[in-house]
Every structure is written in C-alpha cells, then in structure tokens.
MMTF fields as JSON, N, C-alpha, C and O atoms, coordinates in Angstrom:
{
  "mmtfVersion": "1.0.0",
  "mmtfProducer": "UNKNOWN",
  "numBonds": 487,
  "numAtoms": 488,
  "numGroups": 122,
  "numChains": 1,
  "numModels": 1,
  "chainsPerModel": [1],
  "groupsPerChain": [122],
  "chainIdList": ["A"],
  "bondAtomList": [4, 2, 8, 6, 12, 10, 16, 14, 20, 18, 24, 22, 28, 26, 32, 30, 36, 34, 40, 38, 44, 42, 48, 46, 52, 50, 56, 54, 60, 58, 64, 62, 68, 66, 72, 70, 76, 74, 80, 78, 84, 82, 88, 86, 92, 90, 96, 94, 100, 98, 104, 102, 108, 106, 112, 110, 116, 114, 120, 118, 124, 122, 128, 126, 132, 130, 136, 134, 140, 138, 144, 142, 148, 146, 152, 150, 156, 154, 160, 158, 164, 162, 168, 166, 172, 170, 176, 174, 180, 178, 184, 182, 188, 186, 192, 190, 196, 194, 200, 198, 204, 202, 208, 206, 212, 210, 216, 214, 220, 218, 224, 222, 228, 226, 232, 230, 236, 234, 240, 238, 244, 242, 248, 246, 252, 250, 256, 254, 260, 258, 264, 262, 268, 266, 272, 270, 276, 274, 280, 278, 284, 282, 288, 286, 292, 290, 296, 294, 300, 298, 304, 302, 308, 306, 312, 310, 316, 314, 320, 318, 324, 322, 328, 326, 332, 330, 336, 334, 340, 338, 344, 342, 348, 346, 352, 350, 356, 354, 360, 358, 364, 362, 368, 366, 372, 370, 376, 374, 380, 378, 384, 382, 388, 386, 392, 390, 396, 394, 400, 398, 404, 402, 408, 406, 412, 410, 416, 414, 420, 418, 424, 422, 428, 426, 432, 430, 436, 434, 440, 438, 444, 442, 448, 446, 452, 450, 456, 454, 460, 458, 464, 462, 468, 466, 472, 470, 476, 474, 480, 478, 484, 482],
  "bondOrderList": [1, 1, 1, 1, 1, 1, 1, 1, 1, 1, 1, 1, 1, 1, 1, 1, 1, 1, 1, 1, 1, 1, 1, 1, 1, 1, 1, 1, 1, 1, 1, 1, 1, 1, 1, 1, 1, 1, 1, 1, 1, 1, 1, 1, 1, 1, 1, 1, 1, 1, 1, 1, 1, 1, 1, 1, 1, 1, 1, 1, 1, 1, 1, 1, 1, 1, 1, 1, 1, 1, 1, 1, 1, 1, 1, 1, 1, 1, 1, 1, 1, 1, 1, 1, 1, 1, 1, 1, 1, 1, 1, 1, 1, 1, 1, 1, 1, 1, 1, 1, 1, 1, 1, 1, 1, 1, 1, 1, 1, 1, 1, 1, 1, 1, 1, 1, 1, 1, 1, 1, 1],
  "groupList": [{"groupName": "MET", "atomNameList": ["N", "CA", "C", "O"], "elementList": ["N", "C", "C", "O"], "formalChargeList": [0, 0, 0, 0], "bondAtomList": [1, 0, 2, 1, 3, 2], "bondOrderList": [1, 1, 2], "singleLetterCode": "M", "chemCompType": "L-PEPTIDE LINKING"}, {"groupName": "SER", "atomNameList": ["N", "CA", "C", "O"], "elementList": ["N", "C", "C", "O"], "formalChargeList": [0, 0, 0, 0], "bondAtomList": [1, 0, 2, 1, 3, 2], "bondOrderList": [1, 1, 2], "singleLetterCode": "S", "chemCompType": "L-PEPTIDE LINKING"}, {"groupName": "GLY", "atomNameList": ["N", "CA", "C", "O"], "elementList": ["N", "C", "C", "O"], "formalChargeList": [0, 0, 0, 0], "bondAtomList": [1, 0, 2, 1, 3, 2], "bondOrderList": [1, 1, 2], "singleLetterCode": "G", "chemCompType": "PEPTIDE LINKING"}, {"groupName": "VAL", "atomNameList": ["N", "CA", "C", "O"], "elementList": ["N", "C", "C", "O"], "formalChargeList": [0, 0, 0, 0], "bondAtomList": [1, 0, 2, 1, 3, 2], "bondOrderList": [1, 1, 2], "singleLetterCode": "V", "chemCompType": "L-PEPTIDE LINKING"}, {"groupName": "THR", "atomNameList": ["N", "CA", "C", "O"], "elementList": ["N", "C", "C", "O"], "formalChargeList": [0, 0, 0, 0], "bondAtomList": [1, 0, 2, 1, 3, 2], "bondOrderList": [1, 1, 2], "singleLetterCode": "T", "chemCompType": "L-PEPTIDE LINKING"}, {"groupName": "ASN", "atomNameList": ["N", "CA", "C", "O"], "elementList": ["N", "C", "C", "O"], "formalChargeList": [0, 0, 0, 0], "bondAtomList": [1, 0, 2, 1, 3, 2], "bondOrderList": [1, 1, 2], "singleLetterCode": "N", "chemCompType": "L-PEPTIDE LINKING"}, {"groupName": "TYR", "atomNameList": ["N", "CA", "C", "O"], "elementList": ["N", "C", "C", "O"], "formalChargeList": [0, 0, 0, 0], "bondAtomList": [1, 0, 2, 1, 3, 2], "bondOrderList": [1, 1, 2], "singleLetterCode": "Y", "chemCompType": "L-PEPTIDE LINKING"}, {"groupName": "LEU", "atomNameList": ["N", "CA", "C", "O"], "elementList": ["N", "C", "C", "O"], "formalChargeList": [0, 0, 0, 0], "bondAtomList": [1, 0, 2, 1, 3, 2], "bondOrderList": [1, 1, 2], "singleLetterCode": "L", "chemCompType": "L-PEPTIDE LINKING"}, {"groupName": "PHE", "atomNameList": ["N", "CA", "C", "O"], "elementList": ["N", "C", "C", "O"], "formalChargeList": [0, 0, 0, 0], "bondAtomList": [1, 0, 2, 1, 3, 2], "bondOrderList": [1, 1, 2], "singleLetterCode": "F", "chemCompType": "L-PEPTIDE LINKING"}, {"groupName": "ASP", "atomNameList": ["N", "CA", "C", "O"], "elementList": ["N", "C", "C", "O"], "formalChargeList": [0, 0, 0, 0], "bondAtomList": [1, 0, 2, 1, 3, 2], "bondOrderList": [1, 1, 2], "singleLetterCode": "D", "chemCompType": "L-PEPTIDE LINKING"}, {"groupName": "GLU", "atomNameList": ["N", "CA", "C", "O"], "elementList": ["N", "C", "C", "O"], "formalChargeList": [0, 0, 0, 0], "bondAtomList": [1, 0, 2, 1, 3, 2], "bondOrderList": [1, 1, 2], "singleLetterCode": "E", "chemCompType": "L-PEPTIDE LINKING"}, {"groupName": "ARG", "atomNameList": ["N", "CA", "C", "O"], "elementList": ["N", "C", "C", "O"], "formalChargeList": [0, 0, 0, 0], "bondAtomList": [1, 0, 2, 1, 3, 2], "bondOrderList": [1, 1, 2], "singleLetterCode": "R", "chemCompType": "L-PEPTIDE LINKING"}, {"groupName": "ALA", "atomNameList": ["N", "CA", "C", "O"], "elementList": ["N", "C", "C", "O"], "formalChargeList": [0, 0, 0, 0], "bondAtomList": [1, 0, 2, 1, 3, 2], "bondOrderList": [1, 1, 2], "singleLetterCode": "A", "chemCompType": "L-PEPTIDE LINKING"}, {"groupName": "HIS", "atomNameList": ["N", "CA", "C", "O"], "elementList": ["N", "C", "C", "O"], "formalChargeList": [0, 0, 0, 0], "bondAtomList": [1, 0, 2, 1, 3, 2], "bondOrderList": [1, 1, 2], "singleLetterCode": "H", "chemCompType": "L-PEPTIDE LINKING"}, {"groupName": "GLN", "atomNameList": ["N", "CA", "C", "O"], "elementList": ["N", "C", "C", "O"], "formalChargeList": [0, 0, 0, 0], "bondAtomList": [1, 0, 2, 1, 3, 2], "bondOrderList": [1, 1, 2], "singleLetterCode": "Q", "chemCompType": "L-PEPTIDE LINKING"}, {"groupName": "PRO", "atomNameList": ["N", "CA", "C", "O"], "elementList": ["N", "C", "C", "O"], "formalChargeList": [0, 0, 0, 0], "bondAtomList": [1, 0, 2, 1, 3, 2], "bondOrderList": [1, 1, 2], "singleLetterCode": "P", "chemCompType": "L-PEPTIDE LINKING"}, {"groupName": "TRP", "atomNameList": ["N", "CA", "C", "O"], "elementList": ["N", "C", "C", "O"], "formalChargeList": [0, 0, 0, 0], "bondAtomList": [1, 0, 2, 1, 3, 2], "bondOrderList": [1, 1, 2], "singleLetterCode": "W", "chemCompType": "L-PEPTIDE LINKING"}, {"groupName": "LYS", "atomNameList": ["N", "CA", "C", "O"], "elementList": ["N", "C", "C", "O"], "formalChargeList": [0, 0, 0, 0], "bondAtomList": [1, 0, 2, 1, 3, 2], "bondOrderList": [1, 1, 2], "singleLetterCode": "K", "chemCompType": "L-PEPTIDE LINKING"}, {"groupName": "ILE", "atomNameList": ["N", "CA", "C", "O"], "elementList": ["N", "C", "C", "O"], "formalChargeList": [0, 0, 0, 0], "bondAtomList": [1, 0, 2, 1, 3, 2], "bondOrderList": [1, 1, 2], "singleLetterCode": "I", "chemCompType": "L-PEPTIDE LINKING"}],
  "groupTypeList": [0, 1, 2, 2, 3, 1, 4, 5, 6, 7, 8, 9, 4, 10, 10, 2, 11, 8, 3, 3, 1, 3, 7, 9, 11, 12, 7, 2, 7, 10, 12, 9, 4, 3, 12, 11, 7, 7, 9, 13, 7, 5, 10, 5, 2, 7, 14, 3, 12, 12, 15, 16, 11, 1, 4, 11, 2, 17, 4, 10, 10, 7, 3, 2, 12, 13, 3, 3, 1, 3, 17, 14, 8, 3, 15, 2, 4, 3, 13, 9, 3, 7, 15, 0, 2, 7, 7, 12, 9, 12, 2, 10, 12, 7, 12, 7, 3, 13, 12, 18, 15, 12, 15, 10, 16, 7, 15, 17, 11, 4, 17, 11, 7, 12, 5, 7, 10, 2, 10, 3, 12, 4],
  "groupIdList": [1, 2, 3, 4, 5, 6, 7, 8, 9, 10, 11, 12, 13, 14, 15, 16, 17, 18, 19, 20, 21, 22, 23, 24, 25, 26, 27, 28, 29, 30, 31, 32, 33, 34, 35, 36, 37, 38, 39, 40, 41, 42, 43, 44, 45, 46, 47, 48, 49, 50, 51, 52, 53, 54, 55, 56, 57, 58, 59, 60, 61, 62, 63, 64, 65, 66, 67, 68, 69, 70, 71, 72, 73, 74, 75, 76, 77, 78, 79, 80, 81, 82, 83, 84, 85, 86, 87, 88, 89, 90, 91, 92, 93, 94, 95, 96, 97, 98, 99, 100, 101, 102, 103, 104, 105, 106, 107, 108, 109, 110, 111, 112, 113, 114, 115, 116, 117, 118, 119, 120, 121, 122],
  "secStructList": [7, 7, 7, 7, 7, 7, 7, 5, 7, 7, 3, 3, 7, 1, 1, 7, 3, 3, 3, 3, 3, 7, 7, 1, 1, 7, 7, 7, 2, 2, 2, 2, 2, 2, 2, 2, 2, 2, 2, 2, 2, 2, 2, 6, 6, 7, 7, 7, 7, 7, 5, 7, 7, 7, 1, 1, 1, 7, 1, 3, 3, 3, 3, 6, 6, 3, 3, 3, 3, 3, 3, 3, 7, 7, 7, 7, 7, 7, 7, 1, 1, 7, 7, 4, 4, 4, 2, 2, 2, 2, 6, 2, 2, 2, 2, 2, 2, 2, 2, 1, 7, 7, 7, 6, 6, 1, 7, 7, 7, 1, 1, 7, 4, 4, 4, 6, 6, 6, 7, 7, 7, 7],
  "xCoordList": [-13.671, -12.892, -11.993, -11.265, -11.908, -10.622, -9.848, -10.256, -8.161, -7.949, -7.457, -7.481, -7.033, -7.072, -5.405, -4.613, -5.405, -3.841, -4.179, -5.13, -3.483, -3.653, -2.079, -1.058, -2.28, -0.719, -1.323, -2.199, -0.469, -0.912, 0.045, 0.989, -0.379, 0.385, 0.57, -0.193, 0.881, 0.908, 1.327, 2.428, -0.087, -0.181, -0.115, -0.467, 0.406, 0.813, -0.174, -0.104, -1.52, -1.908, -1.719, -0.703, -3.006, -3.354, -4.011, -3.742, -5.177, -6.109, -5.166, -5.953, -4.195, -3.27, -2.679, -2.603, -2.452, -1.707, -2.628, -3.281, -2.684, -3.606, -2.984, -2.043, -3.481, -3.224, -3.925, -5.122, -3.472, -4.778, -3.93, -2.723, -5.159, -4.778, -5.695, -6.907, -4.751, -5.515, -5.767, -5.247, -6.442, -7.263, -7.666, -8.27, -6.864, -6.744, -8.102, -8.048, -9.271, -10.656, -11.223, -10.707, -12.796, -13.477, -13.614, -13.18, -14.066, -14.787, -15.594, -15.675, -16.955, -17.688, -18.677, -18.501, -19.316, -20.483, -19.024, -18.883, -17.695, -17.042, -16.224, -15.688, -16.084, -15.246, -15.756, -15.218, -17.267, -17.975, -18.252, -18.432, -18.247, -18.319, -16.606, -16.389, -15.882, -14.75, -14.511, -13.856, -15.014, -15.112, -16.012, -15.713, -17.149, -17.762, -17.027, -16.851, -16.602, -15.517, -14.197, -13.657, -13.573, -12.934, -13.608, -13.453, -14.381, -15.104, -15.234, -14.829, -15.95, -16.459, -15.7, -15.823, -14.646, -12.773, -12.361, -11.462, -12.941, -12.081, -12.845, -12.556, -14.281, -14.977, -14.971, -15.327, -14.299, -14.419, -12.551, -11.896, -12.003, -10.701, -9.545, -8.465, -9.76, -8.638, -7.91, -8.519, -6.746, -6.147, -6.012, -4.925, -7.182, -6.979, -7.379, -8.32, -6.676, -6.513, -8.226, -8.717, -8.77, -10.043, -10.562, -9.993, -11.165, -11.708, -12.424, -13.352, -11.862, -12.851, -13.857, -14.025, -14.652, -15.929, -16.356, -16.429, -16.804, -16.476, -17.456, -17.593, -18.221, -19.17, -20.665, -21.669, -20.647, -21.087, -21.772, -22.713, -20.51, -20.897, -20.242, -20.271, -19.793, -18.557, -17.613, -17.026, -16.719, -15.11, -14.813, -13.941, -15.017, -14.59, -15.246, -16.375, -14.561, -14.796, -14.474, -13.432, -14.594, -14.352, -13.63, -14.146, -12.407, -11.698, -11.281, -11.012, -11.232, -11.225, -11.547, -12.597, -10.438, -10.653, -10.166, -9.877, -10.072, -9.211, -10.247, -10.912, -10.473, -11.38, -10.045, -8.974, -10.814, -9.31, -10.259, -11.414, -9.653, -10.093, -8.863, -7.661, -9.229, -8.845, -9.211, -10.345, -7.809, -7.84, -6.985, -6.325, -7.455, -6.814, -5.105, -5.252, -3.588, -2.468, -2.668, -3.543, -2.05, -1.477, -0.159, 0.158, 0.665, 2.005, 2.68, 2.217, 3.727, 3.895, 4.954, 5.381, 5.744, 6.477, 5.971, 5.412, 6.554, 5.788, 7.209, 8.154, 6.673, 7.747, 7.991, 7.983, 8.182, 8.356, 8.012, 7.099, 8.93, 8.901, 8.763, 9.887, 8.251, 8.146, 8.737, 8.458, 9.944, 10.544, 10.149, 9.023, 11.031, 10.661, 10.375, 9.48, 10.95, 10.43, 9.235, 8.731, 8.147, 6.671, 5.934, 4.989, 6.161, 5.474, 4.189, 3.047, 4.485, 3.46, 3.028, 3.278, 2.765, 2.444, 1.426, 0.347, 1.824, 1.544, 0.231, -0.806, 0.367, -0.658, -2.087, -3.221, -1.257, -2.459, -3.183, -4.254, -2.777, -3.513, -4.412, -5.415, -4.144, -5.122, -5.983, -6.776, -6.077, -6.502, -7.715, -8.788, -7.604, -8.314, -9.613, -10.82, -8.473, -9.222, -10.903, -12.111, -10.039, -11.189, -12.239, -13.34, -11.685, -12.548, -13.819, -14.929, -13.384, -14.503, -15.39, -15.048, -17.187, -18.169, -18.279, -18.081, -18.652, -19.195, -20.164, -21.236, -19.861, -21.351, -22.361, -21.931, -23.785, -24.595, -24.868, -25.479, -24.634, -24.196, -23.284, -23.039, -22.509, -21.664, -21.64, -21.976, -21.089, -21.85, -21.266, -20.285, -21.847, -21.856, -21.154, -22.07, -19.875, -19.44, -20.325, -20.375, -20.754, -21.428, -20.488, -21.129, -18.999, -18.509, -17.173, -16.064, -17.508, -15.724, -14.683, -14.566, -13.403, -11.923, -12.155, -12.09, -12.521, -11.727, -12.611, -12.32, -13.352, -15.063, -14.834, -15.286, -13.592, -13.298, -12.815, -13.076, -12.034, -11.54, -10.829, -10.729, -10.357, -9.516, -10.572, -10.463, -11.472, -12.38, -11.518, -10.426, -12.424, -11.822, -12.303, -12.871, -12.302, -12.72, -13.591, -12.92, -15.311, -15.74, -16.099, -16.622],
  "yCoordList": [-19.129, -20.653, -19.879, -19.171, -19.958, -19.589, -20.521, -21.551, -20.381, -21.585, -21.928, -20.886, -22.801, -23.216, -23.847, -24.31, -23.595, -24.273, -25.965, -26.208, -26.676, -28.286, -28.839, -28.42, -29.865, -30.58, -32.115, -32.916, -32.036, -33.651, -34.809, -34.528, -36.105, -36.933, -38.228, -38.834, -38.991, -39.778, -41.047, -41.597, -41.5, -43.138, -43.873, -43.216, -45.454, -46.755, -47.522, -47.815, -48.114, -49.608, -50.05, -49.873, -50.967, -52.242, -52.009, -52.646, -50.774, -50.628, -48.919, -48.169, -48.562, -47.93, -46.826, -47.089, -46.005, -44.626, -43.436, -42.898, -43.069, -41.698, -40.668, -40.82, -39.572, -38.067, -38.138, -38.413, -37.963, -37.566, -36.157, -35.936, -35.263, -33.964, -33.442, -33.334, -33.253, -32.526, -31.172, -31.164, -30.064, -29.096, -28.299, -28.708, -26.626, -26.652, -25.206, -24.087, -26.004, -25.313, -25.974, -26.643, -25.9, -27.039, -26.258, -25.112, -26.538, -26.012, -25.769, -25.115, -26.781, -27.0, -27.114, -28.145, -26.32, -26.22, -26.652, -27.627, -25.042, -25.068, -26.193, -26.255, -27.145, -28.418, -29.451, -29.997, -29.416, -30.544, -29.81, -30.424, -27.993, -27.94, -28.46, -28.788, -28.339, -28.94, -30.478, -30.86, -31.177, -32.212, -32.988, -33.771, -32.313, -32.418, -32.085, -32.739, -31.035, -30.741, -31.323, -31.351, -31.871, -32.953, -34.07, -34.678, -34.512, -35.816, -35.909, -36.621, -34.853, -34.001, -34.235, -34.999, -33.507, -33.75, -35.046, -35.352, -36.036, -37.426, -38.475, -39.667, -37.746, -38.445, -38.337, -39.089, -36.829, -36.624, -36.655, -35.767, -38.107, -38.041, -37.02, -37.049, -35.916, -35.588, -35.991, -35.672, -36.616, -37.146, -36.171, -35.63, -35.783, -35.249, -35.996, -36.787, -35.693, -36.359, -35.996, -34.964, -37.345, -37.217, -37.425, -38.394, -36.995, -36.97, -38.428, -38.81, -39.156, -39.885, -39.694, -38.48, -40.316, -40.382, -41.026, -42.226, -40.672, -41.155, -42.454, -42.714, -43.367, -44.014, -43.462, -44.163, -41.915, -41.09, -39.996, -39.261, -40.571, -39.514, -38.334, -37.221, -38.598, -36.782, -36.611, -37.688, -35.406, -35.419, -35.379, -36.243, -34.82, -34.09, -35.057, -35.538, -35.231, -36.149, -35.108, -34.595, -34.663, -34.167, -35.393, -36.427, -35.488, -36.264, -35.451, -34.254, -36.013, -34.841, -33.2, -32.659, -32.702, -31.501, -30.766, -29.57, -31.894, -31.704, -31.932, -32.965, -30.978, -31.741, -32.532, -32.088, -33.855, -34.706, -34.974, -35.392, -34.698, -34.996, -36.28, -36.073, -37.283, -38.036, -38.076, -38.218, -37.896, -38.007, -39.316, -40.042, -39.25, -40.41, -40.015, -39.092, -40.264, -39.836, -39.467, -39.94, -38.861, -38.899, -38.411, -37.404, -39.348, -38.738, -37.864, -37.918, -37.086, -36.225, -35.985, -36.699, -34.639, -33.66, -32.234, -31.785, -31.595, -30.235, -29.216, -29.18, -28.354, -27.689, -25.946, -25.415, -25.304, -23.62, -22.923, -22.145, -23.412, -23.155, -23.873, -24.377, -24.355, -25.102, -25.046, -24.247, -26.199, -26.656, -26.094, -25.76, -26.094, -25.4, -26.755, -26.731, -27.844, -29.758, -29.856, -30.926, -28.947, -29.43, -28.789, -28.926, -27.583, -26.554, -27.189, -27.011, -27.921, -28.555, -30.027, -30.977, -30.338, -31.022, -30.398, -30.95, -29.201, -28.768, -27.898, -27.817, -27.134, -27.099, -27.774, -27.377, -29.075, -29.959, -30.454, -30.911, -30.502, -30.646, -29.373, -29.49, -28.077, -27.474, -27.074, -26.225, -27.609, -27.836, -28.652, -28.28, -30.106, -30.776, -30.247, -30.47, -29.317, -28.583, -27.951, -28.146, -27.196, -26.186, -27.112, -26.676, -28.382, -29.105, -29.344, -28.815, -30.193, -30.284, -29.609, -28.439, -29.881, -29.051, -28.761, -29.465, -27.582, -27.293, -27.501, -27.176, -28.288, -29.029, -27.865, -26.879, -28.187, -27.27, -26.859, -25.79, -27.332, -26.635, -25.911, -25.429, -25.671, -25.004, -23.231, -22.581, -22.715, -21.158, -20.769, -21.364, -19.614, -19.233, -17.724, -16.931, -16.948, -16.455, -14.978, -14.761, -14.372, -12.928, -11.855, -10.973, -11.595, -10.98, -11.788, -12.24, -11.741, -11.786, -11.252, -10.133, -12.093, -11.19, -9.892, -8.701, -10.791, -8.914, -7.931, -6.843, -8.026, -7.14, -5.86, -4.724, -6.674, -6.059, -4.2, -3.274, -4.46, -2.941, -2.514, -1.327, -3.512, -2.804, -3.19, -3.041, -3.629, -4.396, -5.486, -5.922, -5.953, -7.373, -8.255, -7.63, -9.074, -10.493, -11.368, -12.157, -11.388, -11.857, -13.146, -13.809],
  "zCoordList": [28.638, 29.243, 29.76, 29.064, 31.896, 32.496, 32.354, 31.816, 32.917, 33.22, 34.459, 35.113, 35.121, 36.665, 36.738, 35.917, 38.074, 38.465, 39.117, 39.859, 38.791, 39.039, 39.141, 38.595, 39.989, 40.135, 39.387, 39.712, 38.378, 37.143, 37.906, 38.644, 37.587, 37.855, 37.113, 37.865, 36.414, 35.213, 35.509, 35.468, 35.901, 36.638, 35.177, 34.197, 34.98, 34.543, 35.025, 36.218, 34.083, 35.074, 34.1, 33.429, 33.71, 33.109, 31.847, 30.828, 31.942, 31.297, 30.653, 30.075, 30.709, 29.671, 31.056, 32.256, 30.579, 30.63, 30.972, 30.078, 32.098, 32.907, 33.524, 34.302, 33.204, 34.004, 35.318, 35.241, 36.406, 37.379, 37.619, 37.723, 37.662, 38.004, 39.681, 39.866, 40.486, 41.607, 40.809, 39.693, 41.158, 40.741, 42.248, 43.239, 41.827, 43.161, 43.293, 43.803, 42.511, 42.63, 41.929, 41.034, 42.287, 41.429, 40.185, 40.301, 39.103, 37.716, 37.095, 36.055, 38.259, 37.969, 36.07, 35.42, 35.655, 34.397, 33.335, 32.597, 33.736, 32.849, 32.499, 31.392, 33.428, 33.387, 32.186, 31.223, 32.846, 31.699, 30.235, 29.184, 30.427, 29.126, 28.191, 27.025, 29.166, 28.649, 28.333, 27.363, 29.104, 28.87, 27.47, 26.568, 27.875, 26.01, 24.952, 23.925, 25.246, 23.608, 23.421, 22.316, 24.668, 23.536, 23.368, 22.309, 24.239, 23.833, 21.901, 20.982, 22.086, 20.363, 19.599, 18.641, 19.957, 19.189, 19.172, 18.388, 20.028, 19.701, 19.505, 19.609, 19.085, 18.13, 16.392, 15.485, 16.479, 15.081, 14.764, 14.22, 15.368, 14.707, 15.243, 14.652, 16.579, 16.51, 18.182, 19.204, 18.225, 19.757, 20.5, 20.699, 21.052, 22.289, 23.696, 23.777, 24.599, 26.162, 26.803, 27.259, 26.579, 26.716, 28.307, 28.81, 28.892, 30.63, 30.806, 30.093, 31.833, 32.03, 32.828, 32.941, 33.473, 34.001, 35.007, 34.742, 36.474, 37.51, 37.096, 35.901, 38.248, 38.245, 38.346, 38.215, 38.633, 38.877, 37.393, 37.092, 36.869, 34.857, 35.337, 34.813, 36.13, 36.238, 35.923, 35.821, 35.543, 34.914, 36.194, 36.288, 37.501, 38.307, 39.693, 39.59, 40.734, 41.431, 43.113, 42.704, 44.195, 45.308, 45.592, 45.167, 46.304, 47.117, 48.426, 48.319, 49.499, 50.443, 50.251, 49.907, 50.552, 49.781, 48.867, 48.846, 47.82, 46.203, 45.576, 45.656, 44.894, 43.358, 42.042, 41.63, 41.738, 41.186, 39.605, 39.687, 38.293, 37.535, 36.699, 36.864, 36.017, 35.553, 33.938, 33.479, 33.075, 31.362, 31.189, 31.932, 29.268, 28.952, 28.524, 27.724, 28.668, 28.242, 26.765, 26.04, 26.531, 24.569, 24.813, 25.446, 24.162, 24.548, 23.421, 22.282, 23.701, 22.815, 23.374, 24.281, 22.808, 23.743, 23.284, 22.283, 24.817, 24.111, 24.353, 25.141, 23.043, 23.242, 22.984, 21.873, 24.166, 24.293, 22.719, 22.441, 21.934, 20.053, 19.293, 19.29, 18.6, 17.57, 16.485, 15.592, 16.428, 15.534, 13.927, 13.557, 13.348, 11.978, 11.29, 10.445, 11.504, 10.744, 11.374, 11.032, 12.537, 12.407, 12.499, 13.277, 11.505, 11.253, 10.517, 10.94, 9.414, 8.42, 9.537, 8.796, 10.248, 10.82, 11.892, 12.11, 12.566, 13.144, 12.492, 13.15, 10.911, 10.317, 9.537, 9.267, 9.357, 9.717, 10.425, 10.026, 11.743, 13.1, 13.234, 13.939, 12.588, 12.844, 12.076, 12.482, 10.65, 9.586, 9.84, 9.366, 10.794, 11.296, 12.33, 12.418, 13.126, 14.028, 13.313, 13.449, 12.6, 12.0, 10.805, 10.468, 10.29, 9.246, 10.652, 10.594, 11.795, 12.898, 12.995, 13.17, 12.946, 13.472, 14.25, 15.24, 14.3, 16.05, 16.356, 15.845, 17.567, 18.122, 18.831, 19.429, 18.64, 18.678, 19.927, 19.908, 21.157, 22.475, 22.67, 23.776, 21.47, 22.075, 21.89, 20.901, 23.284, 22.457, 21.366, 20.919, 20.742, 19.65, 19.487, 19.709, 19.184, 19.256, 18.643, 17.432, 19.305, 18.324, 17.826, 17.254, 17.852, 17.185, 16.059, 16.34, 15.47, 14.477, 14.442, 13.941, 15.103, 14.869, 14.244, 14.548, 13.015, 11.812, 11.943, 11.446, 12.349, 13.164, 13.853, 13.715, 15.002, 16.413, 16.66, 17.428, 15.534, 15.573, 16.929, 17.237, 17.696, 19.226, 20.169, 21.386, 19.652, 20.624, 21.442, 21.078, 22.976, 23.521, 22.559, 21.664, 22.441, 21.93, 22.92, 23.585, 23.206, 24.014, 23.786, 24.681]
}
C-alpha cells in the first residue's frame, strides 16, 4: 500500500471528535482495504482511527474537486523518537497487533523477510 498526501482537520461534535482528511488524490480500492483493516483491528481490541462511512457506505467521498474521508479521533501523542519510558507500552501494543489473526480477505505475502537475502519485499 502506498501513502498519499492529505490535509487534516480536527472537529469536535456532539457525537465526538473526528478527523476530516482532504486527500490529494482518490485512493479507490486501496482506501477501502485500509478501512476494512482498521475495522478489523478495532473489532479485535486495538484502538485505531476507525473510518466512518457515508450514507452510501463509502469511506471516501468526492466533495467538489476533493476526496474527503472522516475518521474517529484517537487521542495520543506523536513522538519523533519514542521515549524510553514508553518502550514497554509500545511492545505490548505490538504484541497485541501480532496476536490478531489476519482476515481471510487480506492479500497473503509470498515471501518471508528472513528468506529474502537482499531482495526487495513485495
């Protein structure tokens, strides 16, 4: 999955806090796959920014000339370098991610990183 560039806005509403992202390009099927994966992680106990769907069931909508998505806000702090005091928490979170079974619809990797020997992972 490749990334995109977006401008993000934080909104406080009666229903909670949300991040509205104005994307530089439509991500199409890739965005739907990311949304499904975020839903899967949330359903399995990992707090992530869950995407909201429009009344048409879409995670992205065209608003004027812009592609817009809305996600639930997850409070926290972004660190350039993780402080030593948070390493144990980060390890616990990583262990939780690895304990969640991959959904059947997620594409399977064909190579293990340990077997690549200088190849680029696909």
